[in-house]
Backbone bond lengths (Angstrom), bond angles and torsions (degrees), N, CA, C in turn:
res aa  C-N    CA-C-N  psi(-1)  N-CA   C-N-CA  omega(-1)  CA-C   N-CA-C  phi
1 M - - - 1.455 - - 1.521 109.51 -
2 E 1.319 116.14 132.09 1.457 121.65 179.11 1.527 109.81 -84.33
3 I 1.332 117.16 129.20 1.454 122.30 177.51 1.526 108.64 -114.45
4 I 1.331 116.40 119.26 1.461 122.25 -179.14 1.517 108.38 -113.41
5 R 1.327 116.68 113.30 1.459 121.38 -179.58 1.531 108.97 -87.32
6 I 1.321 115.77 131.31 1.458 119.67 -174.77 1.523 110.95 -133.33
7 D 1.329 115.26 154.27 1.459 122.58 168.44 1.529 106.94 -149.26
8 E 1.316 116.78 -179.42 1.468 119.89 -174.06 1.525 111.78 -61.11
9 T 1.323 117.68 -37.56 1.465 120.24 -177.09 1.521 112.40 -73.02
10 S 1.328 117.73 -20.57 1.468 119.96 -179.03 1.517 112.78 -86.88
11 M 1.351 116.87 1.41 1.449 120.31 -174.64 1.521 113.72 -87.83
12 S 1.334 117.84 3.76 1.463 119.32 -179.82 1.523 111.51 -68.69
13 E 1.320 116.53 -26.45 1.460 121.58 177.01 1.518 108.91 -120.08
14 P 1.346 117.76 140.57 1.459 120.07 179.20 1.522 111.42 -58.54
15 R 1.333 116.59 134.19 1.464 120.92 177.12 1.519 109.55 -76.11
16 V 1.340 116.70 -28.21 1.471 122.29 175.96 1.519 106.68 -128.72
17 A 1.329 117.49 124.18 1.467 121.86 -170.95 1.521 113.00 -64.76
18 V 1.340 117.05 -42.51 1.464 121.54 -176.05 1.528 108.50 -117.90
19 P 1.343 118.20 134.74 1.470 119.91 178.77 1.526 111.50 -61.40
20 D 1.319 116.34 99.97 1.462 120.29 -177.89 1.516 112.23 -135.35
21 S 1.347 117.11 14.27 1.467 121.56 -175.29 1.522 111.26 -107.51
22 A 1.324 115.84 133.39 1.464 122.25 164.84 1.515 105.59 -98.71
23 V 1.335 117.41 113.81 1.459 121.72 -166.61 1.529 110.99 -112.16
24 A 1.345 115.61 119.64 1.461 121.09 167.76 1.517 107.22 -86.13
25 I 1.321 117.23 133.09 1.462 120.28 -171.55 1.522 110.51 -123.40
26 G 1.349 116.04 135.48 1.453 120.87 178.92 1.520 111.58 161.19
27 N 1.337 116.28 178.32 1.465 120.32 177.17 1.524 112.06 -74.44
28 F 1.328 116.01 -35.98 1.468 122.64 177.85 1.523 112.36 57.24
29 D 1.321 117.19 37.44 1.455 119.66 175.05 1.520 109.27 -74.14
30 G 1.301 116.66 116.70 1.455 121.05 178.49 1.514 114.00 100.21
31 L 1.341 116.87 -22.27 1.467 119.41 -175.88 1.532 110.34 44.88
32 H 1.346 115.73 52.15 1.465 120.61 -179.46 1.532 110.61 -78.59
33 K 1.316 116.60 -175.75 1.469 121.08 -172.27 1.528 112.41 -61.55
34 A 1.322 118.22 -37.08 1.463 120.02 178.21 1.525 110.19 -64.98
35 H 1.327 116.56 -40.16 1.464 119.87 176.98 1.522 111.20 -63.52
36 M 1.322 115.92 -38.17 1.465 119.22 -178.17 1.526 111.81 -64.52
37 T 1.330 117.43 -29.11 1.469 118.98 176.75 1.529 110.55 -66.41
38 L 1.344 116.80 -33.00 1.466 120.13 175.94 1.532 110.23 -66.66
39 L 1.335 116.04 -44.43 1.467 119.68 179.50 1.526 110.80 -63.81
40 D 1.327 116.60 -41.76 1.466 119.73 179.01 1.524 111.25 -62.78
41 T 1.325 116.54 -36.06 1.462 120.25 -178.98 1.525 111.41 -65.11
42 V 1.348 117.44 -46.51 1.471 118.24 -179.50 1.530 111.05 -69.34
43 K 1.313 116.92 -27.59 1.472 119.46 177.44 1.524 111.46 -68.38
44 N 1.329 115.80 -25.65 1.467 119.94 -175.58 1.523 113.90 -97.99
45 I 1.330 117.97 7.30 1.468 120.09 174.50 1.522 107.55 -88.93
46 R 1.285 115.69 106.23 1.471 121.04 -171.36 1.526 111.87 -66.12
47 G 1.327 114.53 141.13 1.453 120.83 175.58 1.512 114.87 86.30
48 L 1.342 117.71 -4.59 1.456 120.95 -179.27 1.534 110.84 -119.21
49 T 1.316 116.12 151.76 1.462 121.87 -179.80 1.525 109.90 -78.34
50 P 1.352 118.83 120.21 1.468 120.29 179.35 1.523 111.11 -64.83
51 S 1.333 115.67 118.12 1.461 121.39 -170.49 1.522 110.62 -135.31
52 V 1.324 115.05 165.80 1.466 122.18 178.31 1.523 108.99 -136.89
53 F 1.328 116.38 137.90 1.465 121.76 166.50 1.515 106.59 -108.91
54 T 1.340 116.55 121.85 1.459 120.02 -178.19 1.519 109.89 -148.92
55 F 1.332 114.89 177.89 1.460 120.14 -176.55 1.523 111.40 -111.93
56 D 1.315 114.36 147.95 1.464 122.22 175.86 1.527 107.39 -83.81
57 L 1.340 115.99 87.72 1.460 121.39 -175.85 1.523 110.37 -89.35
58 R 1.320 116.93 132.28 1.465 122.36 177.90 1.525 107.62 -127.61
59 R 1.345 115.70 77.29 1.458 120.41 -177.10 1.524 109.59 -130.09
60 S 1.325 115.08 152.27 1.458 119.67 -176.79 1.524 113.08 -75.54
61 D 1.339 118.12 -8.25 1.461 119.79 179.72 1.523 112.86 -104.48
62 C 1.332 117.81 8.92 1.463 120.33 -179.16 1.532 110.62 -73.73
63 L 1.314 115.58 143.63 1.466 121.02 176.99 1.531 111.61 -78.88
64 T 1.326 116.24 -24.64 1.463 121.04 175.62 1.523 108.26 -135.75
65 T 1.317 116.25 145.89 1.460 119.80 170.58 1.524 108.37 -75.59
66 T 1.309 117.01 165.55 1.467 120.01 178.15 1.515 110.73 -59.09
67 E 1.326 117.05 -41.89 1.468 120.46 -178.70 1.529 111.06 -64.36
68 E 1.327 117.48 -40.68 1.461 120.97 177.91 1.529 110.43 -66.09
69 K 1.324 115.66 -41.48 1.467 121.06 -179.75 1.525 110.79 -60.34
70 L 1.322 116.70 -45.64 1.465 120.52 -179.99 1.525 111.14 -64.72
71 A 1.329 116.65 -40.73 1.461 119.89 179.52 1.529 111.26 -64.86
72 L 1.325 116.97 -40.04 1.467 120.78 177.72 1.523 111.21 -64.37
73 M 1.325 116.81 -39.74 1.469 120.55 178.46 1.527 110.45 -64.21
74 E 1.317 116.04 -45.06 1.464 119.03 178.60 1.520 110.66 -62.41
75 N 1.325 115.92 -40.68 1.458 121.24 179.11 1.527 111.68 -61.62
76 H 1.334 116.25 -27.88 1.460 121.51 -176.53 1.528 112.48 -92.87
77 G 1.312 117.42 4.42 1.458 119.75 174.32 1.510 116.33 97.09
78 I 1.344 118.06 10.26 1.463 120.47 175.15 1.528 108.41 -74.74
79 E 1.328 116.29 135.17 1.463 120.52 -174.55 1.527 113.59 -103.08
80 R 1.341 116.95 -17.83 1.459 119.49 -176.02 1.529 109.15 -148.30
81 V 1.330 116.03 132.58 1.468 120.81 177.86 1.521 109.01 -126.41
82 F 1.323 115.43 127.76 1.462 122.47 172.58 1.526 106.25 -97.02
83 L 1.327 116.57 112.43 1.460 122.00 -171.79 1.525 109.80 -111.05
84 A 1.328 115.39 120.78 1.470 120.33 -175.44 1.517 110.78 -123.62
85 H 1.319 116.53 152.91 1.463 122.47 169.28 1.520 107.88 -87.80
86 F 1.311 116.31 128.15 1.460 121.38 -174.88 1.530 111.90 -57.17
87 D 1.325 116.94 -43.10 1.468 120.20 -175.66 1.528 112.44 -60.53
88 S 1.348 116.84 -29.59 1.456 119.52 -177.31 1.524 112.40 -74.83
89 L 1.347 117.67 -16.76 1.468 120.92 -177.05 1.523 112.81 -121.19
90 R 1.323 118.13 -1.59 1.465 121.07 -169.78 1.517 113.39 -62.59
91 D 1.333 119.17 -28.50 1.465 121.48 -177.95 1.529 113.25 -98.06
92 M 1.325 116.88 10.99 1.459 121.17 -179.01 1.527 109.91 -79.69
93 S 1.322 117.35 137.89 1.462 120.57 178.11 1.521 109.90 -68.39
94 C 1.321 114.88 160.85 1.465 119.97 179.80 1.525 111.06 -62.07
95 D 1.325 116.72 -44.08 1.461 120.80 -179.07 1.524 110.77 -61.68
96 K 1.331 116.45 -45.32 1.460 119.52 -178.71 1.522 111.42 -66.22
97 F 1.341 116.85 -34.94 1.454 119.67 178.99 1.525 110.60 -60.25
98 V 1.323 116.53 -44.59 1.468 119.60 -179.56 1.522 111.20 -73.84
99 S 1.332 116.55 -47.26 1.467 120.48 -174.87 1.525 112.72 -69.77
100 T 1.332 116.65 -30.66 1.459 120.14 -176.70 1.522 112.54 -102.86
101 V 1.334 116.32 -58.95 1.467 119.66 -173.79 1.522 111.53 -68.82
102 L 1.323 117.45 -56.68 1.462 119.15 -176.28 1.529 112.00 -64.80
103 R 1.318 117.58 -43.64 1.469 119.15 -179.76 1.519 111.10 -64.53
104 N 1.328 117.48 -40.08 1.458 119.79 179.58 1.525 112.72 -73.23
105 C 1.323 116.46 -13.61 1.468 119.96 172.92 1.534 111.02 -87.06
106 G 1.302 116.74 5.86 1.470 119.36 -179.98 1.509 112.88 69.99
107 C 1.340 115.77 33.76 1.464 120.95 -174.96 1.531 110.79 -79.46
108 A 1.327 116.07 113.36 1.461 121.17 174.59 1.522 111.19 -95.94
109 A 1.329 115.98 -25.53 1.464 121.59 177.31 1.520 108.10 -146.68
110 V 1.345 116.91 139.75 1.454 121.27 179.67 1.524 109.08 -126.10
111 V 1.329 115.99 136.33 1.466 122.49 -177.42 1.528 108.61 -122.39
112 C 1.338 116.49 130.82 1.462 120.33 179.18 1.518 110.08 -138.18
113 G 1.328 116.13 168.64 1.448 121.63 174.89 1.513 111.62 -84.79
114 F 1.330 116.22 166.37 1.471 122.07 -175.54 1.531 112.35 -61.83
115 N 1.343 116.77 -27.47 1.466 120.70 -175.85 1.522 112.79 -106.24
116 F 1.319 117.17 21.81 1.456 121.73 -178.35 1.527 111.28 -65.97
117 R 1.345 116.20 137.15 1.454 122.46 175.70 1.531 108.79 -127.77
118 F 1.336 116.30 148.13 1.460 119.34 -179.98 1.522 109.50 -156.20
119 G 1.356 114.61 170.59 1.463 120.35 178.25 1.521 112.69 84.02
120 K 1.323 116.14 171.19 1.465 122.39 -178.33 1.524 110.68 -57.44
121 G 1.342 115.32 128.14 1.449 120.16 -179.50 1.513 113.59 68.05
122 A 1.353 117.04 17.89 1.471 122.09 -177.36 1.526 110.73 53.61
123 A 1.347 115.11 40.68 1.467 120.57 -175.57 1.523 112.75 -73.02
124 G 1.321 117.25 -25.77 1.458 120.17 -176.01 1.515 113.12 -94.61
125 D 1.323 116.38 147.67 1.456 121.86 175.36 1.523 109.48 -125.12
126 S 1.324 116.86 -172.54 1.463 120.41 -176.24 1.526 111.87 -64.10
127 S 1.340 117.85 -31.67 1.467 120.60 178.86 1.535 110.96 -67.29
128 L 1.339 115.98 -42.87 1.461 119.20 178.18 1.525 110.32 -67.52
129 L 1.328 117.43 -37.27 1.460 120.34 177.03 1.528 110.27 -60.99
130 A 1.333 116.83 -40.06 1.465 120.68 178.34 1.524 110.60 -63.26
131 S 1.332 116.92 -43.23 1.464 121.13 -179.11 1.525 111.32 -65.45
132 L 1.318 116.39 -45.44 1.466 119.93 -179.42 1.526 111.63 -69.56
133 S 1.315 116.38 -35.48 1.465 120.00 177.98 1.529 110.64 -62.42
134 E 1.326 116.13 -43.24 1.469 120.03 177.13 1.525 110.63 -61.75
135 K 1.328 116.40 -39.96 1.464 121.82 179.48 1.523 111.91 -59.53
136 Y 1.335 116.08 -37.69 1.465 120.06 -176.07 1.526 113.54 -105.55
137 G 1.310 116.45 17.31 1.461 120.66 171.70 1.510 114.93 73.83
138 I 1.332 117.03 32.03 1.463 122.22 179.44 1.522 108.90 -113.31
139 E 1.320 116.86 131.19 1.466 120.26 174.30 1.527 108.67 -70.01
140 Q 1.346 116.59 139.23 1.465 119.60 -178.49 1.516 110.57 -129.04
141 I 1.341 116.28 136.02 1.464 122.57 179.92 1.527 108.14 -129.55
142 T 1.336 116.94 128.23 1.467 122.30 174.77 1.516 108.78 -111.16
143 L 1.336 116.78 127.64 1.461 121.05 -179.74 1.528 110.49 -97.81
144 P 1.336 117.15 145.84 1.471 120.65 -179.86 1.530 111.36 -74.27
145 A 1.329 114.99 174.81 1.464 120.47 179.46 1.523 110.69 -64.32
146 C 1.309 115.42 146.10 1.459 122.94 173.61 1.523 106.91 -106.06
147 K 1.331 117.94 128.50 1.462 120.41 -171.74 1.528 113.00 -119.40
148 Y 1.320 113.90 155.19 1.466 122.63 174.27 1.523 107.36 -134.53
149 N 1.318 116.85 117.42 1.468 122.47 -177.86 1.531 111.70 51.12
150 G 1.335 115.56 42.00 1.454 121.18 177.74 1.511 115.09 81.42
151 C 1.329 117.85 -2.83 1.462 122.43 -178.35 1.522 109.88 -104.25
152 I 1.323 117.20 134.32 1.463 120.93 177.50 1.522 109.32 -67.29
153 I 1.323 116.18 126.74 1.461 121.54 178.90 1.526 108.98 -73.38
154 S 1.320 115.85 124.17 1.459 121.81 177.82 1.518 108.47 -150.86
155 S 1.327 115.85 160.89 1.461 119.96 178.47 1.519 111.27 -62.46
156 S 1.333 117.29 -39.56 1.462 120.26 -179.25 1.523 111.21 -65.39
157 E 1.340 117.52 -38.37 1.461 120.54 178.15 1.531 110.50 -67.63
158 I 1.326 116.97 -38.90 1.466 120.35 178.55 1.521 110.41 -65.69
159 R 1.325 117.38 -40.04 1.459 120.04 177.88 1.535 111.16 -60.27
160 K 1.332 117.12 -39.57 1.461 120.54 178.41 1.527 110.79 -64.04
161 R 1.322 116.93 -43.66 1.465 120.17 179.42 1.528 110.78 -66.10
162 L 1.328 116.74 -38.55 1.458 121.21 178.49 1.524 110.72 -63.03
163 A 1.321 116.53 -43.64 1.464 121.21 -178.24 1.521 112.61 -66.60
164 S 1.334 117.49 -18.75 1.463 121.22 178.35 1.526 111.80 -101.62
165 G 1.345 117.42 5.50 1.457 120.96 177.38 1.519 115.19 78.41
166 S 1.338 117.28 16.00 1.477 120.80 -176.94 1.527 110.51 -84.39
167 C 1.325 115.76 72.72 1.461 120.67 -173.63 1.529 113.13 -63.23
168 D 1.333 117.39 -37.32 1.465 119.46 180.00 1.526 111.12 -61.69
169 D 1.340 117.15 -42.34 1.462 120.72 178.38 1.524 110.95 -66.11
170 V 1.340 116.15 -42.87 1.461 120.36 179.95 1.525 110.10 -60.35
171 T 1.322 116.63 -46.61 1.463 120.55 -179.85 1.522 111.10 -62.41
172 A 1.325 116.62 -41.68 1.467 120.60 -179.14 1.521 111.17 -64.59
173 M 1.326 118.01 -40.55 1.464 121.22 -176.79 1.528 112.52 -79.29
174 M 1.326 116.51 -30.93 1.463 119.19 179.22 1.523 112.05 -85.21
175 G 1.334 116.50 -24.52 1.462 119.38 -175.17 1.519 112.15 85.89
176 R 1.327 116.51 4.70 1.466 123.33 177.62 1.525 105.98 -167.83
177 P 1.322 118.28 161.55 1.463 118.77 177.46 1.529 111.67 -68.46
178 F 1.318 115.89 150.63 1.461 121.14 170.08 1.524 108.46 -63.28
179 F 1.340 116.78 141.57 1.462 118.94 178.97 1.517 111.02 -139.66
180 I 1.332 115.09 159.54 1.459 122.25 172.39 1.523 108.04 -128.39
181 E 1.319 115.98 160.16 1.457 121.60 178.13 1.522 109.78 -127.04
182 G 1.319 116.20 150.62 1.451 120.13 176.66 1.510 111.47 -173.92
183 T 1.321 115.54 171.83 1.457 122.01 178.51 1.520 109.23 -102.21
184 V 1.317 116.43 130.93 1.465 121.71 -176.76 1.525 109.89 -66.17
185 E 1.327 115.13 130.03 1.457 120.78 -179.41 1.523 109.48 -125.87
186 H 1.326 116.60 168.22 1.459 120.72 177.23 1.520 109.09 -71.49
187 G 1.331 115.02 137.44 1.453 120.06 -177.47 1.511 111.98 -102.72
188 Y 1.329 115.02 -153.28 1.459 121.66 -178.35 1.526 109.85 -89.73
189 S 1.323 116.67 137.62 1.468 120.82 -176.71 1.527 111.90 -62.93
190 E 1.355 116.52 -31.26 1.463 118.81 179.02 1.521 111.34 -62.09
191 G 1.344 115.72 -42.32 1.456 119.69 -179.48 1.512 112.01 -67.60
192 K 1.311 117.33 -37.57 1.460 121.05 -178.47 1.525 111.07 -63.23
193 K 1.332 117.04 -31.50 1.455 120.04 179.05 1.528 110.99 -68.29
194 L 1.325 116.61 -28.43 1.455 120.85 -179.37 1.522 111.15 -79.57
195 V 1.298 116.35 -54.24 1.462 122.29 -179.42 1.530 107.76 -161.02
196 P 1.329 118.52 134.72 1.476 119.55 180.00 1.526 110.71 -68.39
197 T 1.326 116.41 135.64 1.454 121.10 -178.64 1.519 111.31 -135.12
198 L 1.343 114.71 155.94 1.456 121.70 170.05 1.523 106.63 -92.93
199 N 1.310 117.15 119.09 1.457 121.36 -173.95 1.525 110.87 -109.13
200 I 1.335 116.16 127.76 1.465 120.63 174.07 1.521 109.13 -131.53
201 E 1.327 115.98 147.56 1.462 120.78 172.72 1.528 108.20 -66.25
202 Y 1.348 116.61 139.26 1.454 117.79 177.30 1.523 108.57 -69.73
203 P 1.343 118.27 128.20 1.475 120.33 -175.68 1.515 112.71 -74.34
204 E 1.336 115.62 172.88 1.470 121.72 175.87 1.520 107.83 -75.35
205 K 1.303 114.95 91.54 1.459 121.13 -170.30 1.525 108.35 -162.94
206 A 1.334 116.95 164.80 1.463 121.04 177.79 1.523 109.97 -54.24
207 M 1.326 115.77 143.07 1.463 121.48 -172.96 1.531 111.00 -106.00
208 P 1.334 117.67 127.59 1.463 118.90 172.20 1.523 110.25 -76.06
209 E 1.325 116.95 169.18 1.458 119.54 174.02 1.525 109.23 -56.90
210 H 1.335 116.15 134.89 1.458 118.87 178.30 1.526 109.52 -63.96
211 G 1.327 115.87 132.77 1.445 119.83 -179.31 1.510 111.97 159.10
212 V 1.321 115.22 -159.96 1.465 122.82 -173.64 1.525 109.56 -108.05
213 Y 1.324 115.92 135.63 1.462 122.63 -176.00 1.524 111.27 -131.89
214 I 1.309 115.99 146.62 1.461 121.23 165.66 1.525 106.50 -79.07
215 T 1.315 116.56 129.65 1.461 120.58 -171.99 1.523 111.54 -136.77
216 V 1.322 114.05 169.75 1.462 122.81 166.93 1.515 106.86 -123.11
217 C 1.309 116.11 132.40 1.457 122.14 177.85 1.522 108.65 -105.85
218 E 1.330 116.17 122.24 1.465 120.53 176.29 1.526 108.86 -100.03
219 S 1.324 116.37 125.63 1.458 121.95 178.68 1.522 109.01 -144.52
220 D 1.320 116.27 123.55 1.469 121.75 179.64 1.527 111.92 52.99
221 G 1.339 115.74 38.76 1.455 120.35 177.63 1.514 115.19 81.39
222 R 1.327 117.93 -1.35 1.467 121.96 179.27 1.521 109.95 -97.43
223 M 1.332 116.65 140.34 1.455 122.49 176.82 1.518 108.61 -102.18
224 L 1.332 116.91 115.05 1.456 122.43 -173.22 1.525 110.53 -116.51
225 A 1.335 116.74 127.21 1.456 121.75 -179.78 1.521 110.17 -66.46
226 G 1.338 116.11 137.87 1.452 118.97 -178.28 1.512 113.51 -149.94
227 V 1.317 114.59 173.91 1.457 123.21 169.97 1.523 105.35 -135.78
228 S 1.336 117.05 131.69 1.466 121.24 -170.42 1.518 111.71 -126.60
229 N 1.319 114.98 147.13 1.459 121.62 171.84 1.522 109.15 -112.43
230 V 1.330 116.39 126.72 1.461 122.37 175.27 1.517 108.15 -111.83
231 G 1.329 116.35 124.75 1.451 119.42 177.74 1.513 112.57 149.49
232 Y 1.330 114.84 -157.99 1.460 121.49 -176.74 1.526 112.73 -95.05
233 N 1.357 116.34 -8.45 1.473 121.10 -175.53 1.527 109.60 50.63
234 P 1.338 118.13 70.79 1.467 121.61 -170.87 1.526 114.93 -63.43
235 T 1.339 117.35 -22.93 1.470 118.64 178.60 1.519 110.88 -66.60
236 I 1.350 115.91 -38.20 1.465 121.15 178.99 1.527 110.70 -92.32
237 R 1.336 116.43 -12.97 1.472 122.71 172.64 1.528 112.70 66.01
238 K 1.320 116.16 69.50 1.467 120.71 171.36 1.528 108.85 -91.88
239 N 1.336 116.41 160.25 1.468 119.71 -177.52 1.524 112.76 -111.48
240 H 1.330 118.20 11.47 1.459 121.65 176.55 1.523 108.85 -150.62
241 V 1.321 116.08 157.95 1.460 121.12 -175.86 1.531 109.98 -79.53
242 T 1.312 115.27 131.30 1.461 120.99 175.24 1.531 109.00 -131.29
243 C 1.314 114.66 168.87 1.466 122.01 171.09 1.525 106.66 -119.70
244 E 1.334 116.47 115.69 1.458 122.24 -179.06 1.520 108.46 -110.93
245 T 1.330 116.66 121.92 1.459 121.27 -174.17 1.521 111.11 -118.33
246 N 1.324 115.06 124.07 1.464 121.40 173.13 1.524 108.47 -94.46
247 L 1.333 117.08 120.92 1.460 121.34 176.51 1.524 108.70 -79.03
248 L 1.318 115.90 126.02 1.461 120.82 -170.34 1.519 113.77 -78.73
249 F 1.324 116.82 -35.32 1.469 119.94 -173.90 1.528 112.87 -126.98
250 D 1.325 117.50 5.32 1.468 121.40 -175.38 1.524 109.66 -134.34
251 S 1.322 114.60 161.93 1.461 120.50 175.87 1.526 108.34 -150.73
252 G 1.327 116.49 176.62 1.463 120.44 -179.98 1.510 110.75 144.86
253 D 1.311 115.70 -179.31 1.464 121.84 -179.41 1.529 108.77 -95.50
254 F 1.319 116.10 110.39 1.465 121.28 -178.09 1.532 112.25 -111.02
255 Y 1.317 118.07 2.25 1.462 120.71 -177.57 1.525 111.24 -58.04
256 E 1.333 114.55 134.25 1.466 124.04 179.63 1.534 112.63 71.99
257 K 1.321 117.54 5.49 1.467 119.91 176.84 1.526 109.91 -92.04
258 K 1.323 115.95 146.98 1.459 121.05 176.03 1.523 108.87 -83.82
259 V 1.324 116.38 132.40 1.458 121.51 179.09 1.522 109.59 -129.60
260 R 1.308 114.78 159.66 1.469 121.90 177.03 1.523 106.84 -125.39
261 I 1.328 117.29 128.39 1.454 122.52 -177.16 1.530 109.43 -111.05
262 F 1.337 116.83 119.22 1.462 123.14 177.65 1.530 108.96 -98.53
263 F 1.340 117.16 131.01 1.463 122.12 -177.40 1.533 109.72 -95.76
264 L 1.339 116.24 116.14 1.462 121.01 -174.50 1.524 113.90 -103.06
265 R 1.318 117.64 -39.94 1.471 119.89 -173.90 1.528 110.06 -153.99
266 F 1.333 116.67 134.93 1.459 121.86 177.53 1.528 109.02 -84.46
267 L 1.338 116.51 129.84 1.459 120.21 -179.78 1.527 112.65 -99.75
268 R 1.330 117.48 -49.50 1.472 119.80 -177.29 1.523 109.32 -163.60
269 P 1.333 117.49 154.93 1.464 120.11 177.15 1.530 111.41 -73.46
270 E 1.331 115.24 162.21 1.456 120.85 176.90 1.533 109.49 -64.68
271 K 1.328 115.45 142.20 1.461 120.39 -176.40 1.526 110.04 -145.36
272 K 1.310 116.22 141.51 1.456 120.70 173.05 1.523 108.76 -89.85
273 F 1.343 115.97 119.75 1.454 121.09 -179.07 1.529 110.43 -92.42
274 A 1.329 115.06 157.77 1.468 120.20 -176.47 1.517 112.04 -65.47
275 D 1.328 116.73 -32.41 1.458 119.98 -179.62 1.527 109.34 -157.53
276 I 1.324 115.54 174.78 1.458 122.09 -177.82 1.530 111.68 -64.35
277 A 1.330 117.12 -31.94 1.463 120.49 -179.73 1.534 110.70 -62.60
278 Q 1.344 116.38 -43.96 1.469 120.14 178.53 1.526 110.91 -66.48
279 L 1.336 115.96 -38.39 1.463 119.49 176.91 1.522 110.81 -61.75
280 K 1.311 116.89 -44.21 1.466 120.61 -179.71 1.515 111.29 -62.36
281 E 1.331 116.88 -40.84 1.466 120.64 178.15 1.529 110.52 -61.94
282 A 1.332 116.76 -42.18 1.468 120.65 179.29 1.526 110.87 -64.84
283 I 1.341 116.57 -41.27 1.470 120.61 179.78 1.522 110.44 -62.29
284 M 1.339 117.22 -43.52 1.464 120.18 179.83 1.533 111.10 -63.19
285 N 1.331 116.12 -36.11 1.461 120.56 177.11 1.529 110.49 -66.79
286 D 1.338 116.07 -41.53 1.466 120.73 177.12 1.523 110.77 -61.14
287 V 1.319 115.92 -43.79 1.466 121.21 -178.21 1.523 110.48 -61.97
288 E 1.318 117.22 -43.39 1.468 120.10 -179.36 1.525 111.15 -64.25
289 K 1.328 117.39 -41.30 1.468 120.47 178.05 1.528 110.77 -64.45
290 A 1.316 116.09 -41.00 1.463 119.94 -179.27 1.524 111.13 -67.61
291 K 1.326 117.19 -41.12 1.468 120.49 178.01 1.525 110.69 -61.19
292 K 1.330 116.83 -42.03 1.463 121.05 178.93 1.524 110.45 -62.07
293 F 1.336 116.53 -44.94 1.465 120.69 179.36 1.522 110.92 -61.15
294 H 1.330 117.12 -49.31 1.460 120.56 -177.23 1.524 111.74 -65.20
295 T 1.309 117.36 -36.35 1.466 120.42 178.93 1.518 111.02 -66.52
296 E 1.329 116.26 -43.60 1.465 120.49 -178.23 1.525 112.13 -75.09
297 A 1.343 117.89 -28.22 1.469 121.65 -174.49 1.519 112.73 -106.72
298 S 1.329 117.24 14.56 1.465 119.77 -173.11 1.522 112.79 -57.35
299 G 1.334 117.54 -32.32 1.458 119.98 -177.80 1.511 114.17 -73.34
300 M 1.344 117.23 -20.19 1.466 118.93 -176.30 1.522 113.01 -105.77
301 I 1.328 118.04 -7.77 1.460 120.36 -176.89 1.524 111.23 -60.11
302 G 1.336 116.83 -45.03 1.453 120.96 -178.29 1.513 112.25 -59.63
303 S 1.335 116.72 -43.59 1.462 119.49 -179.37 1.520 111.68 -70.69
304 L 1.344 117.00 -29.58 1.463 120.19 178.14 1.512 112.46 -63.16
305 V 1.339 116.41 -44.42 1.459 119.90 -174.93 1.519 112.64 -92.77
306 S 1.320 119.11 -3.97 1.460 121.00 -176.64 1.519 112.64 -67.16
307 G 1.331 117.55 -17.56 1.465 120.30 175.81 1.508 113.38 -76.79
308 G 1.341 116.86 -5.76 1.453 120.96 179.23 1.514 111.27 -88.90
309 L 1.314 116.54 -143.19 1.462 121.35 -174.81 1.509 112.80 -97.96
310 S 1.348 117.45 -1.32 1.449 119.69 -171.25 1.519 113.30 -66.34
311 D 1.341 117.49 -23.63 1.463 119.54 -178.96 1.516 111.65 -101.36
312 R 1.330 117.38 17.19 1.444 119.93 -178.19 1.504 110.74 -61.18
313 G 1.341 116.39 135.98 1.456 121.88 177.31 1.510 112.62 90.65
């Protein structure tokens, strides 16, 4: 996949010489099901290169990092991404954005969602984009809302469900489970005495409700059943948020390895226990529930996480 980084100063020369791009435009945080309809639309415009115009977002509330977003787009068949920093274009007028940015990206067709906003102060909407696109000879397509149980699918709605531990809703709206990535590091000796875990720092990303989750850990292409705790672990008293994952049926040396944790089901909120004995009892109960879930759902786990990055390449 070709990645073309752009800003206002780079627009003096066309980034693509001949208009040959069908461009889906938006933030694409999370690459949820509504976003995927935009990608599918540009893929189905014959004779044009399926492309995306999006922003390099670096915020702690994002559902996907920029690197994850790009990998998901490539996995879905996008061939070209125009990647911009929001601050470099935020004061650009709507007319200039279409006449300069989109035209210089070789945009022959542009696809957006019904609630798309653009230009300085988010002054432009999909109707204005359609008018300006016609003015500059660009085909424009606006897609309607995508809904789940009567609710419009959006990144903000998914973040709310994630923060309340509603993993089933998050998975349904994203088309895959929410996941985080990190490098396994050494944890606290107290925790290791209770149950061995893979410990990673929680990344700069949207935060689920602190607590215990049934998870899948992907490492070196292997999908490993797990149960994870996200939070401060108040019984052991940590001062930063981590994700600690107990592998239910596997073991090995994972230190310094990169892993990906998929969140499948919320079990219970984080709790401070009176002592280590009560914590251990709770952990054993969590493990038994997670083992039961993974045993009963073993046939569907692969299809659940296949919408992520595990099938890349």
